[in-house]
N, C-alpha and C positions, 0 to 999 in steps of 0.2 A: 788233118787227122784228129786234132784235139776237138774241133767243133763236131766232127762226126762221132767221136767217142761220147761227147756230152749228149748228142742226140740219141745215140744208142742207149745211154743210161736212162734217159727220159722214157724211151719206148719200153725198156726193160721194167721200169717202175710201173708202167701201166699193166703189163702182163703179170707182174708179181702181184699186183692188187687183184687182178681178175682170178688168180689162183688162190686167193685167200692167204697170201704171205705178207708179212709186214717187215719193216726194217729191223724191228726188234727180233724177229725170228732169225734174221741173218746175223745179228749181233750175238745171239746165243749159240750159234754154230760156227766153229772154226774149222780150218783144214785138219787140225789135229784130232778134233772130236769126230770128224767125218771118217778119217782113216782108222781111228780106233773102233768106230762102229762097224766098219767093213771087216776088221780083223775078228771082232766078236760075233759077227753075223746078226747084229741087232741094230735096227734103225728106228728112230723116233718118227712119229707122223710128220714132223717138220722136215726131217732129213729126206723122207720119201718124196715130199712135195718139191723140195729143192732139186732132187734128182730128176723128177719128172719135168720140171721147168727147164733144166739144163738140156735134157734129152730132146725136148720139143724145139729148142732154138739151136740145137746142133753144137753145143760146146760141152766140155767136161765139167762135172760138178765142182771140181777143185778150181777150175778157171773162174767159175761163177762166184765161188766163196772168196777167192783171193784177188779177184778183179784183174787177173793176169791177161784177160782178153784185151785190156786197154793197150797193151804193147805186143801181145803175142799174135794178134790177128791182124791181117793186112786190111787196108782200107776197103778193098773190094769185098772182103769177107764180112766186114762190119756192115756194109751197105746191104748185102744179101740177108744177113741176120735181122737187121732193122726192118727191112721190107717184110720178112716173114712174120716178125712179131706184130707189126701193124696190121697185116692182113688177117692174122688169126684173132687179134683183139677185135677187129671190126666185124669179123664173121662169127665170133663167139665159138671158134673151133677148139680153143684150148680150155674153155671153162668146164671143169669137171667137178663132181662132188668131192668135197674134202674127205680124205680118208679118215674114218673115225678112229678114235683112241680105243685100242683093244685092251679091255680091262679084265682083270681077274679079281674076284672077291674071295677072301679067306676069312670065314667067320663060322663058329661052331653052332650058331643059332639059325635054323632054317628060316624063321620068320624075319629075322634081320636081313638075311640074304635076299629074300623075296621082296622086302620093302625097298632095299637099295636098288635091286634090278628094275623095279617098277619106276623108281625115280629116273634112272638113266634111260629107260625106254621112252621117256618123254622128251629126250634130247635128240639132236641129229648128229652130234659129234662124238658120242661115247657109245661103245658097244661092249656089253658084257659077253666075253667069249668063253669063260670057264669059271668054276668056283670050287672051293675046297672047304672042308669042315674041320681040318686039323693040320698040324705042321707037316706031318709026313706026306699027306695028300697034296699039300701046297708045293713041296719040293718036287714031287713026282710030276705034277702037271706043268710045272714051269720048264721041264725039260724039253717041251715041244718048241719053245722059243717064240711062240706066236702071241706074246703079250707085251703091251707097251707100258703098262702100269699095274702094280700090285696094290690093291686096297686091303690092308691087313689089320685084323683084330689082334690085340696082344694076348688075350686070355683064351686059349684053346687047349684041348686035351693033348697030352704028349709034349713034343717040342713046341714051345711057344715063347711069347714075350720077346725080350731083347735077344735071347739066344737064337730064336727063329729069324729075327731081323738080321742078325749077324750072319747066320748061315745062308740066307738068301743073297745078301749083299756079297758074300765071299764067292758064291757060285755064279752069280749074275751081277757083276759090278755095274753094268750099264743100265740095269733095270731100276727105274725109280720106284721107291716104296713109300706109300702114303699110309701112315698108321691112323686108324679110326678106333678110338679107345674110349672106355667109360672113365678112365682115370684122368683127373684134372690136376694131379700133382706135378709141379714143375720138374721134380727130380726124375719121375718116370718118363716124362717127355724128353728131358735132356739125355737120358740113357738110350732112348730109342733113336734119337738123332745121332748120337755118338756111335751107335752100332751100325749106322748106314742108312737110316730112313731119310727121305728127302722132305717129308712133311709129317706133321702131327696135328690131328684134329680130334676133338672130343665128340661123343655121340649125341650130346644135347644141343649141338649147333643146328642152325637152320639149313634146310636142304640146299639153298642157293650157295651157302658157304662151302658145302661139300662139293658142289659142282665147280665152283671157282678153284678150290684146292686141287681137284682132279685135273683140270685143264692146266694149271700152273705147273704142277709137278710132272705131268706127262710131257710138257715141253722143256723139261730140264731145269725148271725153277725150284724154289724152296718155299714151303708154306708152314706157318705156325699159327695155331689157334689164337685168335685175338685176345682171348682171356689170359693167355700165358705170355703175352708180349711184355718184355722187360724182365721176365723171370727166368728166361732160358737163353743161353748163349746160342746165337743162331747166325 
């Protein structure tokens, strides 16, 4: 049974790689975060890929996350699952396009929004699904629940700044917020993070840094503008 479990683990590693998942992805997701996401009705791109993988090989996502299949499945079931994985890897039947990060842009400057949308249009893994020009519109459009990450400017008409970050975080605690701001002051960045933002980036950074920050925060990580490193408690 132990040898078979190890063999299944190796086969699972192959299909995990084929689906664009890494060991780090699994380390970022626990059974608790999975159940919490189910309760809130909001799942990250990584969670959706883990669910798809579990469904494809016929086990529950929680079994995959907690590795309970090592003792919960009989040897015959493990053999069946392993054969299915190997067959699908060989035939490329399970290789699907990675689900893109569904991004919302909130900025009161139309030219800024258009420039950011153009940048993301050059990628394969980020899709701008909606945009807003002020705090009220931001809160209204987030009610749809079809967003994986909010890219937020601090200075907009009406409700904005740290109050808007706090309002979004209170209503949608599972939604990562990446602040993109003109302010380079450590105090402003610290206040945004304390209000619930997962990341803070200044608008004078290179586009590649924005793309990296987007991917990191969308996957549940945290990101701080390199210029503010050591100046902000993070």
